[in-house]
ZAMAR-149123 format. One line per field, with one value per residue (C-alpha): residue in three letters; x, y, z. Coordinates in Angstrom, 3 decimals, decimal comma. Example, Ala and Ser with C-alpha at 12.3 -4.5 7.8 and 13.67 -1.06 7.14 Angstrom:
2
residuo = Ala;Ser
u = 12,300;13,670
v = -4,500;-1,060
w = 7,800;7,140
end
This chain:
431
residuo = Met;Thr;Glu;Tyr;Ala;Thr;Ile;Thr;Leu;Asp;Asp;Gly;Arg;Thr;Met;Lys;Leu;Pro;Ile;Val;Lys;Gly;Thr;Glu;Gly;Glu;Lys;Ala;Ile;Asp;Ile;Arg;Ala;Leu;Arg;Ala;Glu;Thr;Gly;Tyr;Ile;Thr;Tyr;Asp;Pro;Gly;Phe;Gly;Asn;Thr;Gly;Ser;Cys;Arg;Ser;Arg;Ile;Thr;Phe;Met;Asp;Gly;Glu;Lys;Gly;Ile;Leu;Arg;Tyr;Arg;Gly;Ile;Pro;Ile;Glu;Glu;Leu;Ala;Arg;Arg;Ser;Ser;Phe;Val;Glu;Thr;Ala;Tyr;Leu;Leu;Ile;Asn;Gly;Glu;Leu;Pro;Thr;Ser;Asp;Glu;Leu;Ile;Arg;Thr;Ser;Val;Lys;Leu;Asn;Asp;His;Ser;Leu;Val;His;Glu;Asp;Met;Asn;Thr;Phe;Tyr;Arg;Asn;Phe;Pro;Arg;Ala;Ser;His;Pro;Met;Gly;Ile;Leu;Ser;Ala;Met;Val;Asn;Ala;Leu;Arg;Ser;Phe;Tyr;Pro;Thr;Leu;Leu;Asn;Thr;Glu;Glu;Glu;Phe;Glu;Gln;Thr;Phe;Leu;Arg;Leu;Ile;Ser;Lys;Val;Arg;Thr;Met;Ala;Ala;Leu;Ser;Tyr;Lys;Ile;Ser;Leu;Gly;His;Asn;Val;Glu;Tyr;Pro;Arg;Pro;Asp;Tyr;Thr;Tyr;Cys;Thr;Asn;Phe;Leu;His;Met;Met;Phe;Asn;Ser;Pro;Val;Arg;Pro;Tyr;Lys;Val;His;Arg;Lys;Leu;Val;Lys;Ala;Leu;Asn;Val;Phe;Trp;Ile;Leu;His;Ala;Asp;His;Glu;Gln;Asn;Cys;Ser;Thr;Ser;Val;Val;Arg;Ser;Val;Gly;Ser;Ser;Arg;Ala;Asn;Ile;Tyr;Ala;Ser;Val;Ser;Ala;Gly;Ile;Ser;Ala;Leu;Trp;Gly;Pro;Leu;His;Gly;Gly;Ala;Asn;Gln;Ala;Val;Ile;Ser;Met;Leu;Glu;Asn;Ile;Asn;Glu;Asn;Gly;Ala;Thr;Ile;Ser;Gln;Val;Leu;Arg;Lys;Ala;Lys;Ser;Lys;Lys;Asp;Thr;Phe;Arg;Leu;Met;Gly;Phe;Gly;His;Arg;Val;Tyr;Lys;Thr;Tyr;Asp;Pro;Arg;Ala;Lys;Ile;Met;Lys;Lys;Tyr;Cys;Asp;Asp;Val;Leu;Lys;Lys;Leu;Asn;Ile;Asn;Asp;Pro;Leu;Leu;Asn;Ile;Ala;Arg;Lys;Leu;Glu;Glu;Ala;Ala;Leu;Ser;Asp;Ser;Tyr;Phe;Ala;Asp;His;Asn;Leu;Tyr;Pro;Asn;Val;Asp;Phe;Tyr;Ser;Gly;Ile;Leu;Leu;Arg;Ala;Met;Gly;Ile;Pro;Thr;Asn;Met;Phe;Thr;Val;Met;Phe;Ala;Ile;Gly;Arg;Leu;Pro;Gly;Trp;Ile;Ala;Gln;Trp;Arg;Glu;His;Met;Thr;Asp;Pro;Glu;Gln;Lys;Ile;Thr;Arg;Pro;Arg;Gln;Val;Tyr;Leu;Gly;Tyr;Asn;Lys;Arg;Ser;Tyr;Val;Ser;Met;Glu;Lys;Arg;Gly;Ile;Glu;Asp
u = -0,284;1,701;1,974;1,907;3,117;1,287;2,398;0,800;1,316;1,149;-2,221;-3,597;-3,985;-2,417;-0,999;-0,309;3,181;3,823;6,694;9,254;11,191;14,064;15,236;17,582;14,516;15,525;12,669;12,306;9,212;8,648;8,281;7,958;4,792;5,607;5,762;2,853;0,324;1,445;4,444;6,494;9,940;12,201;15,534;18,558;22,007;24,341;21,800;22,521;18,721;18,027;17,624;18,487;17,792;16,330;19,813;20,666;24,501;25,873;24,429;25,747;24,538;27,110;25,349;26,452;29,112;28,413;29,564;28,301;29,276;25,707;25,176;27,869;30,593;33,505;34,991;34,709;35,307;38,913;40,033;38,276;38,151;40,511;39,937;38,823;36,395;34,949;34,773;32,543;30,580;29,595;29,362;27,170;25,245;27,093;30,674;31,742;32,271;35,600;35,192;33,875;36,470;39,633;37,796;37,224;41,328;42,371;40,110;41,888;45,306;43,774;42,849;45,616;47,313;46,503;46,943;50,437;48,536;47,834;51,191;51,868;48,973;50,931;54,119;53,107;51,184;53,110;55,843;54,086;50,395;48,687;48,366;44,308;43,918;45,801;43,629;40,326;41,420;42,770;39,499;37,213;39,195;39,285;35,825;37,765;39,379;36,125;33,140;31,446;27,792;26,750;24,137;24,294;25,699;28,824;29,558;28,842;31,031;33,546;33,362;33,977;36,814;38,489;37,902;39,289;42,158;43,503;43,226;45,269;48,097;47,427;48,123;51,345;52,091;51,687;54,069;56,834;56,573;56,621;59,742;61,681;61,610;60,832;56,605;56,870;53,809;52,027;52,913;50,361;51,362;50,536;47,598;46,142;47,463;50,857;50,926;50,229;52,714;55,262;54,289;54,921;58,325;59,761;63,002;66,161;68,477;66,520;64,265;61,082;60,724;56,851;55,914;53,111;52,130;52,201;49,791;47,324;47,605;46,839;43,939;42,382;42,863;40,768;38,113;37,888;37,426;35,277;32,277;30,502;27,128;26,091;28,570;29,931;32,060;29,289;26,427;28,512;28,529;25,194;24,364;25,984;25,006;21,314;21,858;22,942;26,630;28,562;30,370;33,724;32,793;30,965;33,343;35,762;33,682;33,631;37,780;37,218;35,078;37,581;40,228;38,636;40,424;37,500;36,846;39,565;42,313;41,855;44,609;47,095;45,817;46,794;50,442;50,625;49,497;51,320;54,477;54,216;53,214;57,033;58,585;57,585;58,156;54,439;53,096;49,828;48,463;49,145;47,872;44,306;43,987;44,305;41,752;39,239;39,772;37,188;39,163;42,105;41,796;43,373;41,672;42,257;42,766;41,525;38,715;34,820;33,047;30,137;27,894;29,717;29,229;31,277;34,470;35,158;35,083;37,063;39,658;40,128;41,213;42,947;45,110;45,768;47,151;49,488;50,481;51,432;53,119;55,596;56,392;57,153;59,184;61,272;59,756;60,002;58,122;57,254;54,545;52,568;53,870;52,227;49,214;48,870;49,686;46,841;44,240;44,464;44,551;41,712;39,606;40,195;38,897;35,594;35,379;36,425;33,347;30,675;31,214;31,042;35,036;36,235;39,173;37,849;39,405;41,866;44,000;46,037;45,369;47,829;50,524;50,177;50,588;53,594;55,084;54,437;56,115;53,463;54,454;52,142;50,669;49,312;47,806;44,045;45,011;45,105;41,561;40,033;41,466;39,749;36,592;36,134;33,994;31,726;31,170;30,381;27,898;26,086;25,961;24,715;22,306;21,040;20,886;18,738;16,406;12,619;12,299;15,049;15,079;17,864;19,380;17,419;17,718;15,588;16,528;15,235;15,971;17,816;18,644;16,903;12,649;12,237;13,875;14,582;17,203;19,361;20,707;24,781;24,088;22,416;24,797;27,785;31,110;34,005;37,446
v = -0,118;3,307;5,906;9,422;12,672;16,150;19,161;22,544;25,548;28,973;29,371;27,257;24,148;20,429;17,621;14,483;13,617;9,380;7,827;5,694;3,496;1,394;-2,206;-0,991;1,377;4,836;6,780;9,494;11,893;11,439;14,883;14,004;15,603;18,655;21,532;19,859;20,529;23,403;25,179;24,945;23,023;22,064;23,770;21,614;23,266;20,580;18,044;16,726;15,604;14,640;11,037;11,065;7,566;4,185;1,865;-1,523;-1,542;0,761;0,864;3,606;4,838;7,319;7,841;4,069;3,706;1,241;0,751;-2,188;-2,990;-5,180;-5,960;-7,329;-5,401;-3,758;-5,506;-8,579;-7,456;-6,180;-8,800;-11,946;-10,255;-9,055;-5,545;-7,570;-9,891;-6,619;-5,269;-7,988;-7,820;-4,389;-4,537;-7,621;-7,887;-11,212;-12,855;-14,491;-17,918;-19,212;-19,545;-16,797;-14,925;-16,913;-15,644;-11,873;-11,979;-13,625;-10,937;-7,584;-9,219;-9,575;-5,923;-4,527;-3,463;0,317;0,946;2,096;5,757;6,624;6,423;9,851;11,617;10,906;12,089;15,299;16,607;19,262;17,829;19,879;18,149;16,783;12,822;13,253;15,939;13,262;10,185;12,380;13,556;9,958;7,716;10,114;9,214;5,867;6,216;6,839;3,875;1,712;2,673;-0,402;0,450;-1,266;-3,146;-6,622;-8,195;-9,297;-6,027;-4,130;-6,775;-6,326;-2,299;-2,361;-5,218;-2,661;0,064;-1,508;-2,559;0,012;3,033;0,882;0,380;4,108;5,444;3,743;4,939;8,435;7,942;6,465;8,947;11,665;10,422;9,870;6,100;3,227;2,355;-1,348;-3,408;-6,395;-9,512;-12,488;-14,731;-11,169;-10,747;-7,174;-4,857;-6,863;-5,996;-2,416;-2,198;-3,697;-1,355;1,511;0,271;-2,048;-0,915;-2,629;-1,367;-1,908;-5,276;-4,490;-6,892;-7,386;-7,708;-9,991;-7,340;-4,200;-6,176;-7,270;-2,987;-2,307;-4,584;-3,179;0,739;0,131;-1,982;0,613;3,043;1,650;2,973;5,452;5,963;8,999;11,345;13,880;12,061;9,709;11,697;13,331;9,897;9,541;13,171;12,933;9,206;10,452;13,053;9,616;10,435;7,225;5,378;6,650;10,631;9,738;8,323;11,465;13,751;11,953;11,773;15,555;16,316;13,696;15,856;18,010;18,751;18,604;15,204;13,056;15,281;14,811;12,553;14,253;17,592;15,196;14,775;18,028;19,508;16,375;17,868;21,680;20,543;18,442;20,759;23,674;21,547;22,777;20,912;18,499;21,130;23,915;22,277;21,337;24,530;26,180;23,824;24,952;28,472;30,396;33,440;30,499;29,525;26,469;23,303;19,797;17,862;13,984;14,460;14,512;13,732;15,059;11,941;10,111;11,293;8,647;6,910;5,941;2,421;2,629;4,634;1,740;-0,745;1,865;2,572;-1,605;-2,048;1,229;0,132;-3,349;-2,411;0,449;-2,240;-5,140;-2,196;-1,144;2,243;4,823;7,795;10,765;11,630;8,196;9,137;12,911;11,251;9,167;11,513;14,083;11,261;10,526;13,999;15,048;11,553;12,607;16,356;16,758;19,712;17,253;14,891;17,420;18,465;14,868;15,316;11,469;10,549;9,663;6,945;9,808;10,261;7,440;6,603;9,024;7,601;4,131;5,509;7,192;4,368;1,722;4,845;5,930;10,019;12,229;14,013;10,603;9,857;11,129;8,924;5,683;7,013;7,142;3,528;2,340;4,377;3,218;-0,046;1,845;4,468;1,828;-0,460;3,287;3,988;1,064;1,350;4,472;3,714;0,946;2,231;3,114;6,092;7,951;10,867;13,573;15,327;19,181;20,563;23,701;26,724;30,414;33,121;35,782;38,240;41,523;41,754;42,183;45,318;46,728;47,534;50,052;51,623;52,315;56,274;56,035;53,786;56,309;56,350;54,915;56,296
w = -0,085;-1,276;1,670;0,848;2,086;2,251;1,156;2,637;-0,152;1,315;-1,025;1,396;-1,472;-0,593;-2,535;-1,745;-2,687;-3,129;-0,598;-2,467;0,235;0,040;0,949;3,674;5,095;3,344;2,556;-0,494;-1,414;-5,170;-6,862;-9,803;-10,053;-8,294;-10,481;-13,096;-10,468;-8,015;-10,419;-7,494;-7,840;-4,563;-4,165;-3,055;-4,109;-4,621;-4,366;-0,555;-0,508;-3,840;-5,146;-8,701;-9,090;-7,674;-7,317;-7,394;-7,036;-3,658;-0,390;2,547;5,670;6,498;10,092;11,170;8,940;6,060;2,569;0,777;-3,249;-4,352;-0,796;0,344;3,290;2,318;4,794;3,377;-0,003;1,042;2,557;0,640;-3,092;-5,813;-7,547;-10,579;-9,014;-7,347;-10,770;-11,727;-8,665;-9,806;-13,264;-13,329;-10,193;-8,948;-7,716;-10,603;-11,083;-10,981;-14,407;-15,180;-12,978;-15,350;-18,619;-17,083;-16,458;-19,830;-21,706;-19,511;-20,957;-24,063;-23,729;-22,254;-25,034;-26,590;-30,528;-31,713;-32,938;-29,361;-27,877;-30,841;-28,872;-25,499;-26,929;-28,582;-24,974;-22,981;-20,522;-17,710;-18,526;-16,049;-16,244;-15,392;-18,056;-20,446;-18,734;-20,076;-23,308;-23,867;-22,789;-24,729;-28,000;-27,223;-28,905;-32,545;-32,150;-30,645;-32,824;-32,697;-30,147;-27,742;-29,162;-27,431;-23,811;-26,052;-26,805;-23,857;-22,159;-24,568;-23,985;-20,554;-20,407;-23,151;-20,837;-17,415;-19,261;-21,075;-18,458;-16,176;-19,299;-20,524;-16,797;-17,010;-20,238;-19,323;-16,625;-18,404;-21,197;-18,521;-17,348;-21,026;-20,753;-23,235;-22,178;-20,851;-21,998;-19,915;-19,325;-19,778;-16,367;-14,167;-12,740;-13,146;-9,841;-10,423;-14,191;-13,540;-11,457;-13,322;-16,004;-13,723;-12,153;-14,499;-16,204;-18,393;-16,001;-13,055;-13,364;-10,861;-7,938;-7,404;-3,387;-2,448;0,069;-2,147;-5,122;-2,134;-0,667;-4,601;-4,670;-1,852;-2,721;-5,873;-4,086;-1,684;-4,292;-6,684;-6,208;-4,042;-4,506;-5,983;-5,546;-8,071;-10,814;-10,683;-11,519;-13,933;-15,749;-15,441;-16,376;-19,661;-19,970;-20,031;-22,807;-24,772;-25,392;-25,713;-22,440;-23,824;-23,220;-20,586;-18,097;-19,624;-17,779;-15,311;-14,804;-15,270;-12,066;-10,040;-11,011;-8,424;-5,308;-2,891;-5,157;-5,860;-5,439;-1,934;-1,016;-2,816;-0,740;2,347;1,387;0,871;4,633;6,251;4,179;5,216;8,897;9,027;6,898;9,435;12,710;13,658;17,039;16,390;19,433;17,283;13,661;15,535;17,046;13,267;12,186;14,676;14,800;12,266;11,483;9,946;6,563;7,695;6,899;8,137;5,080;5,040;8,054;7,240;4,921;2,736;3,960;6,721;9,776;11,605;11,274;7,132;6,844;3,962;6,181;9,075;6,390;4,646;7,765;8,248;4,512;5,070;8,601;6,859;3,712;5,748;8,081;5,061;3,034;6,371;5,336;8,459;6,766;9,255;7,312;8,696;12,141;12,085;10,423;13,387;15,926;14,280;14,280;17,678;19,104;16,710;17,692;21,406;21,121;21,737;18,670;15,952;17,161;17,743;14,342;12,876;12,097;11,748;8,988;5,657;3,254;1,814;5,014;4,710;0,818;-0,060;2,118;0,848;-2,729;-1,426;-0,100;-3,680;-5,336;-6,940;-8,074;-6,103;-9,549;-10,625;-7,450;-8,960;-11,518;-9,401;-7,932;-11,319;-11,734;-9,338;-9,853;-13,239;-12,552;-10,456;-13,226;-15,838;-13,714;-13,259;-16,977;-17,616;-14,840;-16,066;-19,375;-18,952;-16,423;-17,815;-15,076;-16,392;-18,748;-19,733;-17,212;-16,173;-13,271;-12,628;-11,205;-8,813;-10,922;-9,157;-12,184;-13,617;-14,474;-17,949;-19,254;-22,660;-24,845;-24,601;-26,926;-27,616;-27,663;-24,822;-22,721;-23,112;-23,789;-21,557;-22,129
end
C-alpha cells in the first residue's frame, strides 16, 4: 500500500506526494508531479537531499559508517576479494564463478595493449600536462578507435573490459613517457594489479621485483575506491550518459570531475598538508588549534565527509594496509607518524566529534600510494582507475532505467525582471 506525504502551499492548496522506500528502509518523497500540478520546484544546492535515481549497486549509511557493494560489506571484499572480482560484481550484479573470473582475467590481458597511434597522441602532450587531463582526453579518444555501439551483451562486456584494461595501461604509459622512458608492456602471466606495478616501475636496467604485500594493498586500494553511490563524478557520468553520449565520453567527463581537489584530489592535498607540517615543525596542538579557528583559512585535510558522519569504514581498512606496507618495506615515513598523532589527537578532541570530523579514506591512501612509489601527481589517476567499475555499472544502470530522462535541473532565477534594450548612444562611452 502506497504511503503519501502531504504538503501545504502558501495559498492553502495541499498536494499528496508518494513516498518511495528503499530495501534498507530509507525513504524519499516522489516530487516528479510537483511542478506540473503546483508550479513549484524544490531548491537543493548540491543536491544533498535529492535522490536522482533508484539504484541496486551501492548502499551507504553515513550515520552508521556502512558501505556495501551489491549487498556485500566493503570489509569482506577488502579481506577476501580481488579488484577484478569486485569490478565484475559491481558491473554484473553477482560475484563471478571460477570460470567467469578466469575468462574475465584473460580478456583483460587480451585488451591491455593500446593502439600504436595513441602513442603519438601521448608524445605530443606538453611535458607539464597533468596526468588527469591526459587520461580524460585519451579515454574520450578511445571512441574513435572503437566505434562499435553497445547493442548486445557481448559488445557491452567487450567494451567495459577494454576500458578497465586500457585505462590501466594508459596510466602507466603516461607515467613512463613523462620520464622519457621506454613503454613497458603488460605480461600475460601477471594479474591485473601486478601488471600495473610492473608497467609503472620495471626497466631494462633495474628489473622490478613485485612484492606480494604491495599487490594486495593495491587490490584493496582499488576495491575501496570502486564505487561510492551518487558522488560528484558518478553523477556526472550518469548525467552525460542521460544525453545518450557514449560510455567513453561519459567516463571522460567523470575523470574531469574527479580531478577537482574537493573530490579525487583530496589524498594529494593530505600529503601536501602533512609535508608542510613536517617542514615547518608545527606541533599537533598548533595544527588542531588552527583547524578549529574560524578566522584561520587552514583546513585539516582528510577529515570529514559529505555523507559519513562517523569514521569512514574505508579509512579503517586503508590504515591497516598502510601500516602493513610500510612495515614490510621497512619504510620509516615521518608523514605517517604525523598522521597517526593527528588522528589520535583529533579523535580525543570533542570539537571534531561534535562536528562529525572523522578520518576519511584520503587520510591514509596518499601515504600508501607514496610508499608504493606512486608520484603525487598520479594519485588522482589511481583513484580514477579504481572508480572505473563503479562508473561503468552506474552508466549501464542509468541507460537501462525506463524512469530516467535527460538530466535537466531547474533553477530559482534572481536576475533582472524584463527590461528594454538600451542603444549604444544612450549607454555612454568609456575612456
